[in-house]
SEBA-558522 format. One record per residue: z, y, x of N, C-alpha, C, O in turn. Coordinates in steps of 0.1 Angstrom, whole numbers. Each point is the difference from the previous one (the first is absolute). Example, Ala and Ser with C-alpha at 12.3 -4.5 7.8 and 13.67 -1.06 7.14 Angstrom:
REC n_zz n_yy n_xx ca_zz ca_yy ca_xx c_zz c_yy c_xx o_zz o_yy o_xx
REC 78 -57 132 0 12 -9 0 12 9 7 0 10
REC -14 11 -14 0 11 9 8 11 -8 1 11 5
END
This chain:
REC n_zz n_yy n_xx ca_zz ca_yy ca_xx c_zz c_yy c_xx o_zz o_yy o_xx
REC -326 -413 -320 8 12 -1 -8 9 -9 -12 2 1
REC 19 4 -11 -7 9 -10 -3 13 7 7 5 9
REC -17 1 -14 -4 13 5 11 10 -1 6 2 -11
REC -3 5 21 10 11 0 14 -4 1 9 8 -2
REC -6 -21 4 13 -4 1 5 1 14 -7 0 10
REC 20 1 -8 6 0 13 2 -14 5 4 -9 -8
REC -7 6 20 1 -13 5 15 -4 2 7 7 6
REC -4 -18 -13 14 -5 1 3 -6 14 -10 -4 6
REC 22 4 -1 3 -5 13 -5 -14 2 -3 -4 12
REC 3 -4 -22 -4 -14 2 -15 -2 -1 -5 -11 4
REC -2 21 -8 -15 -2 -1 -6 1 14 4 9 8
REC -14 -17 -6 -7 0 13 -13 6 -2 -7 -2 -10
REC 2 10 20 -13 7 -1 -9 -6 12 5 -2 11
REC -18 1 -14 -9 -4 9 -13 9 0 -11 -5 -2
REC 14 18 4 -11 9 -1 -3 9 12 -6 10 -1
REC 11 -15 12 -2 8 13 -13 -3 7 -5 7 8
REC -1 -19 -11 -13 -4 6 2 -9 12 -10 -5 5
REC 22 2 -1 3 -9 11 13 -7 -2 9 5 -6
REC -9 -18 10 13 -8 -2 11 6 8 11 1 -5
REC -13 4 17 11 5 8 5 13 -6 12 3 1
REC -21 5 -7 5 12 -7 7 -3 -13 9 7 -4
REC -13 -18 -3 7 -4 -12 14 -4 4 9 2 -8
REC -7 -9 20 13 -3 4 8 12 3 12 1 -4
REC -17 9 10 7 13 2 4 6 -13 11 6 -1
REC -20 -7 -9 3 6 -13 12 -6 -8 5 5 -10
REC 0 -16 15 11 -7 -7 13 7 3 11 -5 -5
REC -11 16 12 13 8 2 1 11 -10 10 7 0
REC -20 -4 -8 0 11 -9 -1 -3 -14 -8 -9 -4
REC 16 14 -5 10 11 2 13 -5 6 8 8 3
REC -7 -21 -3 12 -6 7 -4 -14 5 -12 -3 -1
REC 21 -4 6 -3 -14 5 -5 -8 -12 7 -3 -10
REC -19 -2 12 -6 -9 -11 1 -15 4 1 -8 -8
REC -2 6 21 2 -14 5 15 -3 2 4 0 11
REC 3 -2 -22 14 -2 1 5 -14 -2 12 -3 -1
REC -22 -6 -1 4 -15 -1 -12 -8 4 -11 5 1
REC 14 -18 2 -11 -9 4 -9 -2 -11 -12 -2 2
REC 17 2 -15 -9 -2 -11 -10 12 -1 -12 -3 -3
REC 16 15 5 -9 11 -1 -10 0 12 -11 3 -2
REC 16 -8 14 -9 -1 11 -11 -10 -3 -12 2 3
REC 15 -13 -10 -10 -10 -4 -10 6 -9 -12 -2 2
REC 16 10 -11 -9 7 -9 -9 10 8 -12 1 -3
REC 18 6 12 -8 9 8 -10 -7 8 -12 4 1
REC 16 -15 5 -10 -8 9 -12 -4 -9 -11 1 5
REC 14 -6 -17 -11 -5 -9 -8 12 -4 -13 0 0
REC 19 11 -4 -6 12 -5 -9 7 10 -10 7 -3
REC 14 -8 15 -7 7 11 -13 -7 4 -8 6 7
REC 7 -18 -12 -12 -8 4 1 -8 13 -10 -6 4
REC 22 6 1 2 -8 13 -3 -15 -3 -4 -7 9
REC 7 3 -21 -2 -14 -4 -7 0 -14 1 9 -7
REC -8 -20 4 -6 -1 -13 11 1 -11 12 -4 3
REC -15 9 -14 10 3 -11 9 -12 -4 11 2 -3
REC -17 -14 4 8 -11 -5 7 -8 11 4 -11 -1
REC -3 17 13 7 -6 11 15 0 -2 6 10 -4
REC -1 -22 6 15 -2 -1 7 5 12 -4 -4 11
REC 13 13 -13 8 5 12 15 -3 -2 8 7 5
REC -5 -18 -11 13 -5 -2 8 -2 13 12 1 0
REC -20 -4 11 7 -2 13 4 12 7 7 0 10
REC -10 12 -16 4 13 6 15 1 -1 5 -1 -11
REC 2 2 22 15 1 -1 5 14 4 -8 9 1
REC 21 -8 0 6 13 2 -4 6 14 3 12 2
REC -8 -20 7 -4 6 13 -13 8 -1 -3 8 9
REC -5 -10 -20 -12 7 -1 1 15 -2 -7 8 5
REC 17 -4 -14 2 14 -4 2 9 12 -6 10 2
REC 16 -13 7 2 8 12 -12 1 9 -2 10 7
REC -5 -21 -6 -12 0 9 -11 10 -5 -6 7 7
REC 4 -7 -20 -10 9 -6 6 15 1 -8 9 2
REC 21 -8 -4 6 14 1 -2 5 15 -3 11 2
REC 5 -20 7 -2 4 14 -14 4 3 -2 10 7
REC -8 -18 -11 -14 4 2 -3 13 -6 -6 9 6
REC 11 -7 -18 -2 13 -7 6 11 8 -7 11 1
REC 18 -13 4 6 11 9 -8 3 12 0 11 5
REC -6 -21 1 -8 2 12 -13 7 -4 -5 7 9
REC 0 -8 -21 -12 7 -4 2 15 -2 -10 7 1
REC 22 -3 -4 2 14 -3 -5 9 11 -8 9 -3
REC 13 -10 15 -4 10 10 -15 -2 4 -7 10 4
REC 1 -22 -6 -14 -2 3 -9 6 -10 -11 5 3
REC 15 -5 -16 -9 4 -11 3 15 -4 -9 8 -2
REC 22 -5 1 3 13 -6 0 11 11 -1 12 -3
REC 3 -16 16 0 10 10 -13 1 7 -10 -7 -3
REC 9 15 13 -12 2 8 1 -11 11 11 -3 5
REC -23 -2 0 1 -9 11 7 7 12 -4 10 4
REC 14 -17 1 8 6 10 4 -10 11 11 -4 2
REC -22 -2 5 3 -9 11 9 7 10 -1 11 3
REC 10 -19 2 10 5 10 13 4 -6 10 1 7
REC -9 1 -20 12 2 -7 6 -14 -3 -6 -8 -6
REC 19 6 11 5 -13 -1 0 -6 -14 -3 -12 -1
REC 7 19 -10 0 -6 -13 -14 -4 -4 -2 -10 -7
REC -8 18 10 -14 -3 -3 -4 -13 7 -6 -9 -5
REC 8 9 18 -4 -11 9 7 -13 -5 -7 -11 0
REC 20 11 -3 7 -12 -5 -6 -5 -13 -1 -12 -2
REC -1 22 -7 -6 -4 -13 -14 -7 2 -3 -10 -7
REC -5 16 15 -13 -5 2 1 -14 7 -8 -9 -4
REC 16 7 13 2 -13 7 5 -10 -10 -5 -12 0
REC 14 15 -9 5 -9 -10 -11 -4 -10 -2 -12 -4
REC -6 22 -1 -11 -3 -9 -10 -9 7 -5 -10 -6
REC 2 13 18 -10 -9 8 6 -14 1 -8 -10 -1
REC 21 9 4 6 -13 1 -1 -8 -13 -3 -12 0
REC 6 18 -11 -1 -6 -13 -14 -4 -3 -3 -11 -7
REC -7 19 11 -14 -3 -3 -6 -12 7 -10 -5 -3
REC 17 0 13 -4 -11 9 0 -13 -8 -8 -9 3
REC 17 7 -12 1 -12 -7 -13 -2 -9 -6 10 -4
REC 3 -23 1 -11 -2 -8 3 3 -15 10 -4 -5
REC -19 12 -2 2 3 -14 -2 -13 -8 -5 -10 5
REC 9 10 -18 -2 -12 -9 -15 -4 1 -9 8 -1
REC 7 -21 1 -14 -5 1 -5 -2 -14 5 -9 -8
REC -16 16 4 -6 -2 -13 -10 -11 0 -5 -4 11
REC 3 -2 -22 -11 -10 -2 -6 2 -14 7 5 -9
REC -19 -10 8 -7 1 -13 2 -14 -7 -3 -10 6
REC 7 10 -18 1 -13 -8 -7 2 -13 -1 11 -5
REC -3 -22 0 -7 0 -13 10 0 -11 9 -9 -1
REC -10 19 -8 8 1 -12 -5 -10 -11 -10 -6 2
REC 18 5 -13 -4 -9 -11 -13 3 -6 -8 -9 -4
REC 4 22 4 -12 4 -6 -12 0 10 -11 4 -3
REC 13 -9 15 -10 -2 10 -2 12 10 -8 -1 9
REC 15 12 -12 -1 11 9 8 -2 12 10 -7 0
REC -13 14 11 8 0 12 11 11 -1 -3 11 -4
REC 15 -15 7 12 9 0 7 -1 14 -1 -10 7
REC 8 21 -4 7 1 12 14 -6 -1 7 3 -10
REC -4 -12 19 14 -6 1 4 1 14 -8 3 9
REC 21 -6 -6 4 0 13 1 -15 5 3 -9 -9
REC -4 7 21 0 -14 6 14 -6 -2 1 -13 -1
REC 9 21 0 14 -5 -2 8 12 -3 -4 11 -1
REC 17 -14 -2 9 11 -3 1 10 11 2 -3 12
REC -4 16 -15 -1 10 11 14 2 6 10 2 -8
REC -9 -1 21 13 3 6 3 14 1 -9 9 -1
REC 21 -5 4 4 14 1 -8 6 12 -5 11 -2
REC 4 -17 13 -7 6 12 -14 2 -3 -6 10 4
REC -1 -19 -12 -14 1 -3 -2 12 -9 -10 7 1
REC 19 -5 -11 -2 12 -9 3 13 7 -7 10 -3
REC 17 -10 11 3 12 8 -12 3 9 -4 12 2
REC -2 -22 4 -12 2 8 -11 6 -7 -7 8 5
REC 5 -12 -18 -11 5 -8 2 15 -2 -9 8 1
REC 21 -4 -4 3 14 -2 -1 8 13 -6 11 1
REC 11 -17 10 -1 7 13 -14 1 5 -4 10 6
REC -5 -20 -9 -14 1 4 -7 11 -8 -8 7 5
REC 12 -6 -18 -5 11 -8 3 13 6 -8 10 0
REC 21 -8 5 4 12 6 -8 2 13 -4 12 3
REC 2 -22 5 -8 2 12 -14 4 -3 -5 9 7
REC -1 -15 -17 -13 4 -4 0 15 -4 -9 8 3
REC 19 -4 -11 1 14 -5 1 10 12 -7 10 1
REC 16 -14 8 4 9 11 -12 1 10 -1 11 7
REC -7 -21 -6 -11 1 10 -14 3 -6 -10 0 8
REC 10 4 -20 -13 4 -7 0 15 -2 7 4 -10
REC -13 3 18 0 15 -1 -5 5 -13 5 10 -6
REC -15 -17 0 -6 5 -13 11 -2 -11 1 9 -9
REC 6 -20 9 10 -2 -10 12 9 2 5 6 -9
REC -1 -4 22 11 9 3 -3 14 -5 9 7 -4
REC -22 -3 5 -3 14 -4 1 1 -15 1 12 -5
REC -1 -23 -2 1 1 -15 15 -2 -5 2 0 -12
REC 7 -1 22 14 -1 -4 5 13 -6 -2 10 6
REC 9 -11 -17 6 12 -6 14 -2 -4 4 -11 -4
REC 4 21 5 14 0 -6 -1 6 -14 -7 10 -2
REC 13 -17 -7 0 5 -14 6 14 -1 9 3 7
REC -16 5 -15 4 14 -2 11 2 -11 4 11 -3
REC 0 -23 -3 10 1 -10 14 4 6 3 -3 11
REC 5 10 -19 13 4 4 8 -12 5 2 -9 -7
REC 3 10 19 9 -10 6 -6 -14 0 7 -10 0
REC -20 9 1 -7 -13 1 -5 -3 14 -9 7 5
REC 15 -17 2 -4 -2 13 -12 -10 2 -3 -4 11
REC -3 0 -22 -10 -11 0 -12 5 8 -5 11 -3
REC 0 -20 12 -12 3 7 -10 -10 -5 3 -12 -3
REC -16 17 0 -10 -8 -5 -13 2 7 -2 10 7
REC -8 -18 -10 -14 2 6 -8 6 -11 -1 -5 -11
REC -4 17 14 -8 7 -10 -14 -5 0 -8 3 9
REC 4 -10 -19 -13 -6 -2 -8 7 -11 -11 -4 -4
REC 17 16 -1 -7 7 -11 -13 7 5 -1 3 12
REC -8 -1 -21 -12 7 3 4 14 4 8 7 -7
REC -13 -2 18 3 14 5 14 0 7 3 11 5
REC 4 -22 -4 13 0 6 9 11 -4 6 7 8
REC -4 -6 -22 8 10 -6 12 -6 -7 7 8 -7
REC -4 -20 9 12 -6 -7 12 7 5 2 2 13
REC 7 2 -22 12 7 4 13 -8 -1 10 3 7
REC -10 -13 -16 12 -7 -3 -1 -15 3 -11 -5 0
REC 22 -1 3 0 -15 2 -5 -7 -13 -6 -10 0
REC 10 16 -12 -4 -5 -13 -2 11 -9 10 9 -2
REC -21 -8 -4 -2 11 -10 9 -2 -12 4 10 -6
REC -1 -23 3 9 -3 -12 14 4 3 8 2 -10
REC -4 -2 22 15 2 3 1 14 5 4 9 -7
REC -7 -7 20 2 14 6 -10 10 -6 4 12 -2
REC -16 -16 0 -9 9 -6 4 5 -14 -1 12 -3
REC 6 -21 -5 5 4 -13 12 9 1 1 9 -8
REC 8 -12 17 12 9 2 -5 14 3 6 9 -5
REC -16 -8 14 -5 13 4 -6 7 -12 2 12 -2
REC -10 -19 -6 -6 6 -12 10 5 -10 -1 11 -6
REC 12 -19 4 10 4 -9 8 12 5 3 9 -8
REC 0 -9 21 7 12 6 -9 12 -1 5 11 -3
REC -18 -12 5 -9 11 -1 0 6 -14 0 12 -3
REC -1 -22 -7 0 4 -14 13 8 -4 0 10 -7
REC 11 -15 12 13 6 -3 1 14 6 5 10 -6
REC -11 -8 18 0 13 7 -8 10 -8 4 11 -3
REC -16 -16 -2 -9 9 -8 7 4 -13 -1 11 -4
REC 7 -21 -2 7 2 -13 12 10 2 2 9 -8
REC 5 -10 19 11 9 3 -5 14 2 6 10 -4
REC -18 -8 11 -6 13 3 -5 7 -13 2 12 -2
REC -7 -20 -7 -5 6 -13 12 4 -9 -2 10 -8
REC 13 -16 9 12 4 -7 6 12 5 6 8 -7
REC -7 -6 20 7 11 7 -7 14 -3 4 10 5
END
């Protein structure tokens, strides 16, 4: 993505610092996971599988399953912990249920140049990939240090939540190139308008 460009609806972003948050980010600015083909790209881009993993076996049942997990993450990540609230408790139970499955099994294999590379023991199943995302969410939700670094993007109308790993914990936007640039352009326009007035 070029500096200062607006993210197109089909572009996927992986800048939140966590796989589960990257999944949440697929709803902004509109639905990004709108086909199984795009879901395959997201799975590879998120690092759930090695880049050269074939996901041809992913069928039409995968998309609603990932959408459902994403929906369960919303009250858990974007809201305040609210045990006892039915929607929160149901979402937490569903994420815990999905996390129970075994994630894809990695193995080290020797590449042609003699280096060790990561491969999967077999084609990853839908349940295994959902489990990997759900386990990432469980890790995020149960780690107070990471939860303390969760931030909501300060960009206009941007709902993206990210982990602030910046020095001094002063990161303001999900992406300096997207929301940060929009803010800088808007600030420049306001200053220009004030000097003309």
